[in-house]
C-alpha positions as CSV (number, residue, x, y, z in Angstrom):
1,M,-5.6,22.4,-4.0
2,T,-6.5,22.0,-7.7
3,T,-5.8,18.7,-9.4
4,Q,-4.8,18.1,-13.0
5,P,-7.6,16.2,-14.9
6,P,-6.6,12.9,-16.4
7,A,-4.9,13.4,-19.7
8,P,-6.1,11.5,-22.8
9,G,-5.0,8.0,-22.5
10,A,-4.6,8.0,-18.8
11,E,-6.9,5.0,-18.3
12,S,-4.6,3.0,-20.6
13,R,-1.6,3.8,-18.3
14,I,-3.5,2.2,-15.4
15,P,-5.4,-0.6,-16.9
16,T,-7.9,-3.0,-15.2
17,I,-7.1,-6.7,-15.4
18,D,-9.3,-9.6,-14.4
19,L,-7.3,-12.0,-12.2
20,S,-9.9,-14.7,-12.5
21,A,-9.1,-14.8,-16.3
22,W,-5.4,-15.1,-15.5
23,L,-6.1,-18.0,-13.1
24,S,-8.4,-19.8,-15.5
25,G,-5.4,-21.2,-17.3
26,D,-6.4,-20.1,-20.8
27,R,-3.1,-19.5,-22.6
28,A,-4.3,-16.7,-24.9
29,A,-5.9,-14.8,-22.0
30,R,-2.8,-15.2,-19.8
31,A,-0.5,-14.0,-22.5
32,A,-2.7,-10.9,-23.2
33,I,-2.9,-10.1,-19.5
34,A,0.9,-10.5,-19.0
35,Q,1.5,-8.1,-21.9
36,T,-0.9,-5.6,-20.4
37,V,0.7,-5.8,-17.0
38,D,4.2,-5.4,-18.5
39,R,3.2,-2.2,-20.4
40,A,1.5,-0.7,-17.3
41,L,4.4,-1.4,-15.0
42,R,6.8,0.3,-17.4
43,S,4.6,3.4,-17.3
44,A,2.8,4.2,-14.1
45,G,3.6,1.2,-12.0
46,F,-0.1,0.8,-11.2
47,L,-2.9,-1.6,-12.1
48,L,-6.6,-2.1,-11.1
49,V,-7.3,-5.7,-10.3
50,R,-10.8,-7.3,-10.5
51,G,-11.7,-10.9,-10.0
52,H,-9.7,-11.2,-6.8
53,G,-12.4,-13.0,-4.8
54,V,-12.0,-10.9,-1.6
55,D,-15.4,-10.2,0.1
56,P,-16.3,-6.5,0.0
57,E,-18.3,-7.0,3.2
58,L,-15.1,-8.0,5.1
59,R,-13.5,-4.8,3.9
60,A,-16.5,-2.7,4.9
61,R,-16.6,-4.3,8.4
62,I,-12.9,-3.6,9.0
63,R,-13.6,0.1,8.2
64,D,-16.6,0.2,10.5
65,V,-14.7,-1.2,13.5
66,A,-11.5,0.8,12.8
67,R,-13.5,4.0,12.6
68,G,-14.8,3.5,16.1
69,F,-11.2,3.3,17.3
70,F,-10.0,6.4,15.4
71,H,-12.9,8.4,16.8
72,L,-11.8,7.6,20.4
73,P,-10.3,10.5,22.5
74,A,-6.5,10.8,22.0
75,P,-5.6,9.5,25.5
76,A,-7.3,6.2,24.8
77,K,-5.3,5.8,21.5
78,D,-2.0,6.9,23.1
79,A,-1.7,3.5,24.9
80,Y,-1.1,2.0,21.4
81,A,1.2,4.8,20.0
82,V,4.3,3.6,18.1
83,K,6.8,4.9,15.6
84,V,6.8,4.0,11.9
85,G,7.6,0.3,11.6
86,G,6.0,-0.5,14.9
87,R,2.8,-2.3,15.6
88,G,0.0,-0.1,16.9
89,W,-1.3,3.4,16.4
90,L,0.5,6.0,14.3
91,G,-0.9,9.2,15.5
92,P,-1.0,12.7,13.8
93,G,2.4,13.8,12.7
94,A,4.0,10.3,12.9
95,E,4.9,10.1,9.2
96,A,6.1,12.4,6.5
97,N,6.4,10.1,3.4
98,G,8.0,12.9,1.2
99,Y,11.2,12.3,3.2
100,A,11.6,9.0,1.4
101,E,12.4,11.1,-1.7
102,G,14.6,13.5,0.2
103,T,11.9,16.2,0.3
104,E,11.3,17.9,3.6
105,T,7.5,18.2,3.9
106,P,5.1,18.9,6.8
107,P,3.8,15.6,8.4
108,D,1.2,13.6,6.7
109,L,-2.5,14.4,7.5
110,K,-3.5,10.9,8.7
111,E,-3.6,8.4,11.4
112,S,-3.0,4.7,11.0
113,L,-3.4,1.4,12.7
114,S,-0.4,-0.6,11.7
115,F,0.2,-4.3,11.8
116,A,3.0,-6.5,10.4
117,A,4.3,-10.1,10.0
118,D,4.1,-11.9,13.4
119,E,4.9,-15.6,12.8
120,P,8.4,-16.2,14.1
121,T,11.0,-17.8,11.9
122,G,13.0,-19.3,14.8
123,N,16.0,-16.9,14.1
124,P,16.1,-14.7,17.2
125,A,17.8,-11.7,15.5
126,V,15.4,-11.8,12.5
127,D,12.3,-12.3,14.7
128,A,13.2,-9.4,17.1
129,E,13.3,-7.0,14.1
130,W,10.7,-8.3,11.7
131,F,8.3,-10.8,13.4
132,L,7.1,-9.3,16.6
133,P,3.6,-9.8,18.0
134,N,0.9,-7.4,16.8
135,A,-0.9,-5.0,19.2
136,W,-4.7,-5.3,19.1
137,P,-6.7,-2.5,20.7
138,G,-9.0,-3.7,23.4
139,E,-11.4,-0.9,22.6
140,A,-12.0,-2.6,19.2
141,P,-12.3,-6.3,20.2
142,E,-13.7,-7.4,16.8
143,L,-10.8,-6.0,14.8
144,K,-8.3,-8.9,15.4
145,D,-10.4,-11.7,13.8
146,L,-11.5,-9.4,10.9
147,V,-8.0,-8.2,10.1
148,E,-6.4,-11.7,10.4
149,T,-9.0,-13.1,8.0
150,Y,-8.2,-10.2,5.6
151,L,-4.5,-10.7,5.9
152,T,-4.7,-14.4,5.0
153,Q,-6.5,-13.4,1.8
154,M,-4.0,-10.6,1.1
155,R,-1.0,-12.9,1.3
156,S,-2.6,-15.4,-1.0
157,L,-3.6,-12.6,-3.5
158,S,-0.1,-11.1,-3.4
159,D,1.5,-14.4,-4.3
160,R,-0.9,-14.8,-7.2
161,L,0.1,-11.3,-8.3
162,L,3.8,-12.1,-8.0
163,E,3.2,-15.2,-10.1
164,L,1.6,-13.0,-12.8
165,L,4.5,-10.6,-12.6
166,G,7.0,-13.3,-13.0
167,V,5.5,-14.3,-16.3
168,A,5.0,-10.7,-17.3
169,L,8.8,-10.2,-16.8
170,G,9.5,-13.2,-19.1
171,E,10.5,-15.5,-16.2
172,D,9.1,-18.6,-14.6
173,E,5.9,-18.3,-12.6
174,D,7.7,-18.8,-9.3
175,F,10.5,-16.4,-10.1
176,F,9.4,-14.1,-7.2
177,T,7.4,-16.5,-5.0
178,R,10.3,-18.8,-4.4
179,H,11.4,-15.9,-2.1
180,T,8.1,-15.6,-0.2
181,G,8.2,-18.7,1.9
182,H,8.3,-16.7,5.1
183,P,8.0,-13.1,4.0
184,T,7.6,-9.8,5.8
185,W,4.6,-7.7,5.1
186,G,2.9,-4.6,6.6
187,F,-0.7,-3.6,6.8
188,N,-2.0,-0.1,7.5
189,I,-5.5,1.0,8.1
190,N,-5.1,4.6,7.1
191,W,-7.7,7.2,8.4
192,Y,-7.9,10.5,6.6
193,P,-10.1,12.8,8.6
194,G,-11.4,16.2,7.6
195,T,-10.1,19.6,8.5
196,E,-12.1,19.8,11.7
197,R,-9.6,17.2,13.0
198,V,-6.4,18.1,11.2
199,G,-6.8,21.8,10.5
200,P,-6.2,23.6,7.2
201,P,-3.3,21.9,5.3
202,L,0.0,23.7,5.3
203,A,1.9,24.5,2.1
204,G,3.1,21.2,0.6
205,Q,1.2,19.1,3.1
206,F,-0.8,16.0,2.0
207,R,-2.7,13.2,3.5
208,I,0.3,11.2,2.3
209,G,3.2,13.0,0.7
210,P,4.7,12.1,-2.7
211,H,6.6,8.8,-2.5
212,T,7.1,5.3,-3.9
213,D,6.5,2.2,-1.8
214,F,9.4,0.1,-0.7
215,G,8.5,-3.5,-1.3
216,T,7.3,-5.8,-4.1
217,V,3.6,-5.2,-4.5
218,T,1.1,-3.0,-2.6
219,V,-2.6,-4.0,-2.6
220,L,-4.8,-1.1,-1.8
221,D,-8.5,-1.0,-1.0
222,R,-9.6,2.6,-1.2
223,Q,-12.6,4.9,-1.3
224,R,-13.5,7.5,-3.8
225,G,-12.8,11.0,-2.7
226,K,-11.8,14.5,-3.8
227,G,-8.8,14.3,-1.5
228,G,-7.8,11.0,-2.8
229,L,-5.0,9.1,-4.6
230,Q,-3.0,10.6,-7.4
231,V,-0.4,8.9,-9.5
232,F,2.6,10.4,-11.3
233,T,3.8,9.5,-14.8
234,D,6.5,11.2,-16.9
235,D,3.9,11.5,-19.7
236,G,1.0,12.9,-17.7
237,G,2.4,14.4,-14.5
238,W,0.1,14.1,-11.5
239,E,-3.3,12.6,-12.3
240,D,-6.2,11.4,-10.2
241,A,-6.0,7.6,-10.1
242,P,-8.9,5.7,-11.8
243,F,-11.4,4.2,-9.3
244,D,-13.4,1.0,-9.4
245,P,-15.2,0.0,-6.2
246,D,-14.9,-3.7,-7.2
247,A,-11.2,-3.5,-7.9
248,F,-8.0,-3.3,-5.8
249,T,-5.5,-0.7,-6.7
250,V,-2.1,-2.5,-7.1
251,N,1.3,-0.9,-7.4
252,I,4.8,-2.1,-7.4
253,G,7.5,-0.8,-5.0
254,D,11.2,-0.1,-5.1
255,L,12.3,-3.7,-4.6
256,M,10.2,-4.9,-7.5
257,A,11.5,-2.2,-9.8
258,R,15.0,-3.2,-8.9
259,W,14.2,-6.9,-9.3
260,S,12.9,-6.2,-12.8
261,G,16.3,-4.6,-13.7
262,E,14.5,-1.2,-13.8
263,R,12.3,-2.4,-16.7
264,W,9.4,-1.5,-14.4
265,S,8.8,1.8,-12.5
266,S,8.0,1.9,-8.8
267,G,4.6,3.6,-8.7
268,R,5.0,7.2,-7.5
269,H,1.9,8.5,-5.8
270,R,0.4,10.8,-3.2
271,V,-2.9,11.3,-1.4
272,L,-4.3,14.8,-1.6
273,P,-5.2,16.9,1.5
274,P,-8.9,17.4,2.5
275,P,-10.4,19.5,-0.4
276,S,-11.4,23.1,0.3
277,D,-14.8,22.4,-1.2
278,A,-15.4,19.3,0.9
279,P,-13.4,20.0,4.1
280,A,-15.2,17.4,6.2
281,E,-14.4,14.6,3.8
282,E,-13.3,11.5,5.7
283,L,-11.7,8.5,3.9
284,M,-10.2,5.2,5.0
285,S,-7.8,3.0,3.1
286,L,-6.7,-0.6,3.7
287,V,-3.1,-0.9,2.6
288,Y,-1.2,-4.2,2.4
289,F,2.5,-4.0,1.7
290,Y,4.1,-7.2,0.6
291,E,7.8,-7.8,0.7
292,C,9.9,-11.0,0.6
293,D,11.9,-13.3,2.9
294,P,14.5,-11.7,5.1
295,G,17.9,-12.2,3.6
296,T,16.7,-12.0,0.0
297,S,19.2,-10.4,-2.3
298,V,17.6,-8.3,-4.9
299,R,20.2,-7.8,-7.6
300,G,22.9,-7.4,-5.0
301,L,20.8,-5.3,-2.6
302,D,19.9,-6.7,0.8
303,S,16.1,-6.4,0.8
304,H,15.6,-5.8,4.5
305,T,18.5,-3.4,5.0
306,Y,16.8,-1.3,2.3
307,L,13.4,-1.6,3.9
308,R,14.6,-0.6,7.3
309,G,16.4,2.5,5.9
310,Q,13.2,3.6,4.1
311,L,11.0,3.1,7.1
312,D,13.4,5.2,9.2
313,A,13.5,7.9,6.6
314,I,9.7,8.6,6.7
315,T,9.6,8.8,10.5
316,S,8.6,12.4,11.3
317,S,10.7,13.9,14.0
C-alpha cells in the first residue's frame, strides 16, 4: 500500500512540545506552549511530547519481555484469551477498529496484551465492570513489575497533560483533573507481526483500522516503521505521523473533543499493514488510554456508557 507523503506544513500540524518547559513554571513559556497545544488540537488532535521523564530503558524492557510472550505457540496464549475490554490476550482477529466509525473492515492485523484499571472503588457494580484484577501471564514473570512501574508513570504524565489541556482550553489547571481522582484507564501492548504470521493483508485491512480513540488522552510509545502510524487531517488527508524516538505521541479522544465543546478534534488515525517491500517488519507499541472517573458527565454524556458502547463496537465477531 502506498502512503501519501507529508504535505508542506504537516510538521506544524503535529508539533513537538517540551513538557519540562511547561512544568518549569515560566509564565511566558507556559503561555506559548498552551497556544501551540490549542492550535494542534484544533487541527490533527495530535502532539509529540518530549521532556516527559519516562525512562526509555523501561519501555525497551517491556517490549523485550512482551515479545517473548507473543512468540509463544498459540495454545500457550489461548489460556489468557479475552474479548475487547477484557484483561489478557487479544489474539488475531479480536478487533476491527474501523467498526467504531461504522465501517465494516477485515479484522486488525495485530495481537495485544491488554490491561486496565484494577484498584476497586468500593462500589460493587462499578468495580465489577471497570476495576477487575489484571491477568499476568505466568510465561512472562517479569512483565507485572515492569508494566506496573510504567503505568504509575503514565497516570502521572496523563494528569500533567490534562493540566496543560485545561489551561490551553482557557480554563483552570484542574478543569479536567478534578475528574481523575479514581479514573479508568486501559493499557495495550500491541504487537504487529509481519506477513509470515498474518498473511498478505486483505483489501481494506490494516494493523489498526481508521478510528478515533474514545477517552481523554492517549499516550503512545511507538517504533519507526514503514507499516506505521498515519494521521488524518482535513487539510492534508492521510499522512505518516512524525516520529521522534525521545518523544511520546499524544492524541486526544472523543471524550476530550466533546469536553472542549468540539473546539478540538479527536485524532483520527490508523496503522498501516505490513509493507510489501518489508513484509517481515515487526513493530510493537505501548498504548496508554486515559479516561476519567466513572459517573463523570461530559457535557451531558455519561462518560462510561459511551466508552462501553465503543469498546463493544470494535469487537470483531
